[in-house]
N, C-alpha and C positions, 0 to 999 in steps of 0.2 A: 332464368330458363334451365331447365332440367337437361342433364347429359343422357342422350339415348343409347342403352347399352343392348346390343342384339346378342343373344345366346343361342347357340347351335346345339341340337341335338338329334342325334339319328339312330341311337340304339338305346334299350332298355337299360343297359348297364351303365351307360355313360351318363343318361337323365339322373339315375339314382345318385352317381356320384355329384352331380352338380345340383342336386335338390336344394340345399341350404343355401348355395350362392344365389340360385334364381329367386328363392324366396326373400333373401336379404336385398337384392336389388328391387325387387317389386316393392318392399316395405320402405326404403329408402326416398326420403322426399326429394333429394337432389338427383336422383336418376329415374329414367323411366326404362322399363323393361320391354324388350321386344324379342319375341320368342320364335325360332325358326325350326320347324320339324319336319323331320324326313327320313328315309331310309326304311328301317324295319319297324319303326313305329307305326308306318301307315299299312302295313302289310297285314292282310288276314291270316297268312301263314304263320305269321310270328307274333299273333295275339292282339294286332292293333292297339298296342300300347299308349298311342297318343290319347287314348280314353282315360288312361290312369293320370297323364298329365292334366287333363282337364278336371278330373276328379279332384286333384290337389289344388283347384282354385286358380289355375294359371291360364291365362287367356293365349291361345296361340295366333300370332300374327299372320303366319304364312306356313302351310303344308306344302312341300315340294317333293312330289313324287318321282322317283328316281329306279327303283327297283324292277327289274327284269325278272321274270319268272325263269331263271337260268342257274345252272350249277357249274359255270364254266367261268374261266378267266376272260375270255371274250365278252361274256354277260357282264362281268363286273367292270371292264374298262368302258363298255356302251353305258352303264349305268352311271358312272363318273362323268361322262359326256352330257346326259341327261341332267345331271346334277349341276353342271356349269350353267346350261340354259336356265334351268329353274333359279338358281341362287342369283344369276343376273338380274332377273326380273324382280325378284324379292328385294334383294338389296339396294337396287335402284329405286325401288318404290319407298321403302322404309328409310332409307338415308341414315343408318346408325352413325353414331360418333365411334363406337368401338364394336367389333365383333369378339366375343369371347369363344374359343375353340377348345375342346379337351381331347389331348391323346393322338391317335394315330389311325384312325380308320379312313377307308377311302371316300367314304361320303365327306368326311371332314377336311381332305385334301381338296375336292372339288369346292367346297365352300370357301377354303383359304385361298386358292389361286384366283377365284372371282373377286373377293374382296381387295386383293392385293392390287389387281388390275383396276379396279374402281377407286383406288386411294382410301380404304377404309382400313384403318390400323386394327391390327388383330393382337388380343391378349391370348397367348397359348399356354395351357396347363398341361404338366406331365411331360414337357421335352426333356431331351438329354438322356433319355433312359435307353436299354438297350434289351431287344428281343430278337435274337438271331434266327429262330424258326419260322418267322412270318415276315411278308413284304410290309407289315405294319412299320417296321423298323425303319425301312427307307422312307416311308411316308412321313413318320414322325419328324426325321430331321429335315425334309423337306418342308413341313409346316413350320418349323423353328425358323428356318431362313425366309420364309413369307411373311412372319410375324415381327411385331414392333416391341411388345413387352412380354414378359415370361414368368411365369410362377412354377417352379420346380417342386419336386417332392423330396428331394434330399440334396445337401451340400456337394456330394460328388456329381449328381446330375447338372447342377447349376455350373459347376466348373466345365462341365462337357459342353454345355449350351455356350459357354463363354468360348471355350475352344473352338466352336464352328463359327465364330466370328461376331458373336453379339457382345455389344458392350456390357461390361459388370453393372453398371448403374441402371440398366433395363432388365436384369435378370434377377430375380429375388427367389429365395428357398423358403416357400410357404408351408411345405409338408404336403402329404397327399389330403386332398380336398374332400374324398369320401370318407375320412376317419372324422369329419365334423358330426357324421351321424352318431359316433360313439358318445359324443359329448352331449347331443341335444336331441336325439330321437328317444321316443318309447318304443319298446320292443313287446313283441307278442309271445304269450307262453307257448309252450307245446300244445295245449288244448284248443288254444285259439288258432294256432298254425293248423292244426288237424281241422277244425271245423271249417276253416277258409278254404282247405284243399278239398273237402269231403272225402277225408281220407284217415282211416283210423290209425293214428301213431301210436302203436302199443309197444314198440320195441325201441332200442338204440337205432339211430338211422345215419346213414351217409348223405350228405348233399353233394350232387355230382353234375358237372358240366364239362362236357369236352367239345373244343372247337376244333375245325380243320386246320391243319399246319399247311401254310401256303408257300413256305421254302423249306427245303429238307426233305428227307426220304422218311417219310410217315404217312402212308396211305391212309385217309382218314376213315374207310370202312373196316379195314383189317386192323387199325389201331383201336378203333371203337369197339368191336368185337372182342379183343383181346380185354380190354377193359371191362365189359359185361362178364366174360368168363371169369375174370378174377373177382367179379362182385359175387359170383356164384359160391365162391369159396366161403362166403359169410353169411350163411343162411340165417343166423341168429340176428341179422342186422336189416332193417327196412331201407328203402333207398328212395330220395326224390331226386329225379332226372329233370334237368331243364333242357330245353332245346338248345342246338348250337345257334351260333350267328350266321349272318347271310354272307359270308365268304364264300368264294368258290370252293365246292367240294361239301359244303355244309348240308346242303338238301339230301344228301345221299344216306346222312346218318340219321335223318328223322324217321323214316319208316322202319329202320332197324331198332330204334329207341322205343318207338310206339309198340312194335311187335313184342318186345321184351317185357315192357309193362302190361301189356295184354296177356301175356303168358304167365304173369306172376303177380294177378291183381291184389292179393293180399299184402304183398312185400313191397311192390314198386308203384310209385306214383309219378306218372310223366306229365309236364306240363311246359307249354310254350314260354311263359314268362311268370316270375313270382312277384315281380314288382319289388321296388328297392327296399320296403319297410318289411314285406314277407321273407324276402331274401335273406336280409340281415338277421332276422329274427330266427330265421331256420339255420343260418350260421352259427349263432349263439348257442342254439339247443343241439346242435348235432355232435356226432361223435368224431367226424372228421369230414373235412371238405376234399373232393377227389375231382382231378380233371387237370385242365391246362389254361385256366382263365386268370386274368392278371389278378382278380379279386382274391385268389388264394394266396398271391403273393403279398399284396398291399393291405388289404382290410382285414382278412380272416386271423392274422396272428395277434391283431389288437383284441380279440376274444378269448385268446389263450387256447384256441382250438388248431388242432394239427392240420396241415395241407399235405396232401399226397399229389405232387407236381410231376404230370406225366409227360416225357418227351422234351421235345427241343423247342416248342413254341415260346416258352418264357426264358429261354437260355440267355443268361447275361444281367438278369436283373438282381438287384440287391435283395437279401431274403433274410428273414428272420431264421433261427435254427430249428423253428417248428415246422419250416418248409421242407418236406422231405422229397428229395428227387428221384425219378426212376426212368428206365427206358419203358418203350410203349410195347412191352410184351406181356403176356398173361403173368408169367411167374414173377417178373420184377414187381408188376403192379401189386399182386397178390402179398408178395413178401414186404412191401413198403406199407400197405394197409396194416398189415399186422404189427408193424412197427409202431405206426401211428395209434392204433388202439391201445396198445401197451405203454404208450408213452415214454418210449425207451430212449428218446432223444434228450429228455430232461431229468432232473434230479427233484426229489419230492419237495413240492411247495414253491418251485422255482418259476417265477414270472417270466414270460417271453418278452423280449424287448424287441419292438418294432421299429425299424430304422425309418419309417416314414411320418414322423411327426406327432404332434400332441392333438391334433382335431380342432385347430383354430385358424384354418386356412382362408374361409370365406371373409372374414374380418379384412384380413391382409389383402385380399383380392379387391374389395370394395376399396380400400386405401389407395391401391394401385389405379383403379379406374377413375378415382376423383381427382388424382394429381397428374394424370396423363396429358402431356403436352406434345401433340404430335408433328414430327417433321417428315415428310414423305421421302426425303433423301436420307437414307439410313446407312451410315459410314461403316465397312467392315472393321472390327476390332481385332488387330494383329496382336499375338501374345508377345510379351517382351522377352 
């Protein structure tokens, strides 16, 4: 009898990180894949990215609609409530042996709390990390306490999960699972990227993604406009702009983004979602990645491409020296982009050391899933 492994995904970015794990579960004769898809994947506004999942050859076992057309914290909280209702139905029907959850999104918390009540063990990826500028930080630690097994992206984060009371034998440093793409994926060249975007990439370009900051004094509209004004200082560079995520405050950025692209049609391409393969291909061929996405910290340095990390959203994460931090002001962003373009942070021929592993995380997760022996009563591990 095979073990049923449910994998949850609620955003385009998280699915991209999970792709190789989902494929490896699907291809393993000892495991049965169950795919739960929710959140931004099902939204027309954010590109209906569930279609990409199906195009990749995966069967979606349940689609859980939770997103409200709202730009407020109240709307986010209500979406979580809808998520609990939907996940309760889905998980009680599918009855998985394990639920895999990655990261720190509000959709993931709704899935995790539901699974915990239904006594379904959770394997949590990317716990123990710190992002002081977003409520994702608290959500991540909450999911850690709701989970039974843990795969962290660095040893420092493993120690933090243990500090949160999780027994060391249930916490494994597997590295960042998104780095499996570096070793296993085929990437598009610039001409293929341009053709797929229907946009003529004839200059060096920046890849830009800016998300709202849900904690801290960084108003999304004001900060995003400062970013666009900084980009205007680099007219010799083109820009690929991807939409923000569905956090409260994100929707107010979208019309500003679209208007900027409309006013700069030969220089700026705006797109709701690139998809994991096109996104990483765009990273690989870019002059710099700019914004405040976790991918700029974790995956981008593996391509030896600089990151301009804006503001406080990712404050606290371990980062390679190619990650250049700056305040969310026009002057600071422009100055840091200039440093990134000049590669002034490195010496000639220097390879960037990424602290997030070597790109073999999926195989380690499969091993964890197969060896899991679940005990519903989980003792708190006290540090000696």
